[in-house]
C-alpha positions as a Markdown table, in Angstrom:
| # | Residue | x | y | z |
|---|---|---|---|---|
| 1 | Met | -30.2 | 1.3 | 8.4 |
| 2 | Arg | -33.2 | 2.8 | 10.1 |
| 3 | Pro | -36.3 | 0.8 | 11.0 |
| 4 | Gly | -38.7 | 0.9 | 8.1 |
| 5 | Gln | -36.1 | 2.0 | 5.6 |
| 6 | Asp | -35.8 | 0.2 | 2.3 |
| 7 | Pro | -32.6 | -2.0 | 2.4 |
| 8 | Leu | -32.0 | -1.3 | -1.3 |
| 9 | Val | -31.7 | 2.4 | -0.6 |
| 10 | Ala | -29.3 | 1.8 | 2.3 |
| 11 | Tyr | -27.2 | -0.5 | 0.1 |
| 12 | Lys | -27.0 | 2.1 | -2.7 |
| 13 | Lys | -25.9 | 4.8 | -0.2 |
| 14 | Leu | -23.2 | 2.5 | 1.2 |
| 15 | Ala | -22.0 | 1.5 | -2.3 |
| 16 | Arg | -21.8 | 5.2 | -3.3 |
| 17 | Arg | -19.8 | 6.2 | -0.2 |
| 18 | Leu | -17.4 | 3.3 | -0.7 |
| 19 | Lys | -16.9 | 4.2 | -4.4 |
| 20 | Glu | -16.2 | 7.9 | -3.5 |
| 21 | Glu | -13.6 | 6.9 | -1.0 |
| 22 | Gly | -11.9 | 4.6 | -3.5 |
| 23 | Phe | -12.4 | 1.4 | -1.6 |
| 24 | Phe | -13.1 | -0.7 | -4.7 |
| 25 | Asp | -10.1 | 0.7 | -6.5 |
| 26 | Asp | -7.9 | -0.2 | -3.5 |
| 27 | Leu | -9.4 | -3.7 | -3.5 |
| 28 | Arg | -8.7 | -4.1 | -7.2 |
| 29 | Ala | -5.1 | -2.9 | -6.7 |
| 30 | Arg | -4.4 | -5.4 | -3.9 |
| 31 | Glu | -6.0 | -8.3 | -5.7 |
| 32 | Tyr | -2.5 | -9.4 | -7.0 |
| 33 | Phe | 1.0 | -8.1 | -6.8 |
| 34 | Val | 2.1 | -5.6 | -9.4 |
| 35 | Lys | 5.8 | -4.9 | -10.1 |
| 36 | Asp | 7.0 | -1.3 | -9.8 |
| 37 | Cys | 8.1 | -1.2 | -13.4 |
| 38 | Ile | 4.6 | -2.1 | -14.5 |
| 39 | Lys | 3.1 | 0.6 | -12.2 |
| 40 | Thr | 5.5 | 3.1 | -13.8 |
| 41 | Lys | 4.6 | 1.9 | -17.3 |
| 42 | Asp | 0.9 | 2.2 | -16.6 |
| 43 | Ser | 1.2 | 5.6 | -15.0 |
| 44 | Lys | 3.1 | 6.8 | -18.1 |
| 45 | Ala | 0.4 | 5.4 | -20.4 |
| 46 | Arg | -2.3 | 7.2 | -18.4 |
| 47 | Ala | -0.3 | 10.4 | -18.7 |
| 48 | Val | -0.1 | 10.0 | -22.5 |
| 49 | Ala | -3.8 | 9.4 | -22.6 |
| 50 | Arg | -4.5 | 12.5 | -20.6 |
| 51 | Glu | -2.3 | 14.6 | -22.8 |
| 52 | Arg | -4.0 | 13.2 | -26.0 |
| 53 | Lys | -7.4 | 14.0 | -24.4 |
| 54 | Arg | -6.2 | 17.6 | -23.6 |
| 55 | Gln | -4.9 | 18.1 | -27.1 |
| 56 | His | -8.2 | 16.8 | -28.5 |
| 57 | Arg | -10.2 | 19.3 | -26.4 |
| 58 | Gln | -7.8 | 22.1 | -27.5 |
| 59 | Gln | -8.2 | 21.1 | -31.1 |
| 60 | Glu | -12.0 | 21.3 | -30.8 |
| 61 | Asn | -11.7 | 24.8 | -29.4 |
| 62 | Trp | -8.8 | 26.3 | -31.3 |
| 63 | Gly | -8.4 | 24.3 | -34.5 |
| 64 | Pro | -5.8 | 21.7 | -35.6 |
| 65 | Ile | -2.6 | 21.4 | -33.7 |
| 66 | Pro | 0.6 | 20.9 | -35.8 |
| 67 | Thr | 2.2 | 17.7 | -34.6 |
| 68 | Ala | 5.7 | 16.4 | -35.0 |
| 69 | Thr | 6.3 | 13.8 | -37.6 |
| 70 | Lys | 8.3 | 10.7 | -36.9 |
| 71 | Arg | 10.9 | 9.2 | -39.2 |
| 72 | Lys | 12.5 | 5.8 | -38.5 |
| 73 | Ile | 16.2 | 5.6 | -38.4 |
| 74 | Lys | 17.6 | 2.1 | -38.4 |
| 75 | Lys | 20.9 | 1.4 | -36.7 |
| 76 | Asn | 22.8 | -1.9 | -36.9 |
| 77 | Lys | 23.6 | -3.0 | -33.3 |
| 78 | Gly | 25.8 | -6.1 | -33.8 |
| 79 | Lys | 24.4 | -9.4 | -32.4 |
| 80 | Arg | 21.1 | -7.9 | -31.4 |
| 81 | Gly | 20.2 | -7.1 | -34.9 |
| 82 | Lys | 18.6 | -3.9 | -36.2 |
| 83 | Arg | 17.0 | -1.6 | -33.7 |
| 84 | Glu | 14.8 | 1.3 | -34.7 |
| 85 | Arg | 15.0 | 4.8 | -33.3 |
| 86 | Phe | 12.8 | 7.7 | -34.1 |
| 87 | Leu | 13.9 | 11.1 | -35.2 |
| 88 | Val | 11.3 | 13.7 | -34.5 |
| 89 | Glu | 11.0 | 16.4 | -37.2 |
| 90 | Leu | 8.8 | 19.3 | -36.6 |
| 91 | Thr | 6.5 | 20.4 | -39.3 |
| 92 | Lys | 6.7 | 24.0 | -40.7 |
| 93 | Asn | 3.7 | 25.1 | -38.7 |
| 94 | Ala | 5.2 | 23.8 | -35.5 |
| 95 | Leu | 8.5 | 25.5 | -36.2 |
| 96 | Leu | 6.7 | 28.8 | -36.8 |
| 97 | Arg | 4.6 | 28.4 | -33.7 |
| 98 | Lys | 7.8 | 27.7 | -31.6 |
| 99 | Lys | 9.5 | 30.7 | -33.1 |
| 100 | Asn | 6.5 | 33.0 | -32.4 |
| 101 | Ala | 6.3 | 31.7 | -28.8 |
| 102 | Lys | 9.9 | 32.6 | -28.2 |
| 103 | Lys | 9.3 | 36.1 | -29.5 |
| 104 | Gly | 6.2 | 36.6 | -27.5 |
| 105 | Lys | 7.7 | 35.7 | -24.2 |
| 106 | Lys | 8.3 | 38.5 | -21.7 |
| 107 | Arg | 11.5 | 38.3 | -19.8 |
| 108 | Gly | 11.6 | 39.6 | -16.3 |
């Protein structure tokens, strides 16, 4: 801080610089211990959110995107009871799009 400079301005500059360098994010991460499996789970959740956001932007620009439909399949697993699995079925539009993508690829 220079003589005669407003301390609030100096504080804002410092806070901005620390935020850009990720100092506060690092502090938050070190506040308590996080297991590796939780870190992995969170990173996957962030990746899913990014992909949804990307698809949403694409949908705004290019129109609706055909998505896969999920159908539950129940399997009996002995003592543990029933577990659910998902079978992904592609819609007709998605199948056509996949087929056209294969035709349009150039092989080198």
